C-alpha positions, 0 to 999 in steps of 0.5 A: 541651801536652806540653811545658808539661806536661814544663816544669811537672815539671821545675820541681817536681823540680829536685833539689839535687845535695847533697840533704840531707832526705827530703821528699814533694811532690806537684803537681796539674796539672789542664790534664793531669789528673795528680797527680805525687808524688815522694820526694827523699832523700839520694843514697847508693852502694846501691840503696835500696827504698821504699814508696809509698802513696795514701790517699784521704780516708776513710782506705782505701789505694788504691794501694801501689807498692814501687820501687827507687831505684837508687844515686846517684838522689836522687828517684823520683816516681808519678802518677795521673790526677785524674779518677775520684779521690774529692774532698778531701784526700789523703795520699802517704806514703813508707815508707823503711826505718823512717822515714815521710814523708806529705804532703796534697793536696786533689782538688776 
């Protein structure tokens, strides 16, 4: 089971070495009871501070995480378990300096 999880995670998060576009993606792995969200950005030579927000269908923010992306790294991810989450359309948002990147996913 763990190997399937790692394989799916690897497939989702394979990044190009020269990624040019900042973006967010989320994947729901129902058999693993997990939601995995990733933020990708252009690799730079300094550490970068970002803020991740998980926003429920009713608009309330249920988690805010501040993270540091180390120099020369192209992505960072966060995950949560599906059980206990409100069904509906969620938003995952990353704030990077003055830019904001978001994606939506649905929990059934």
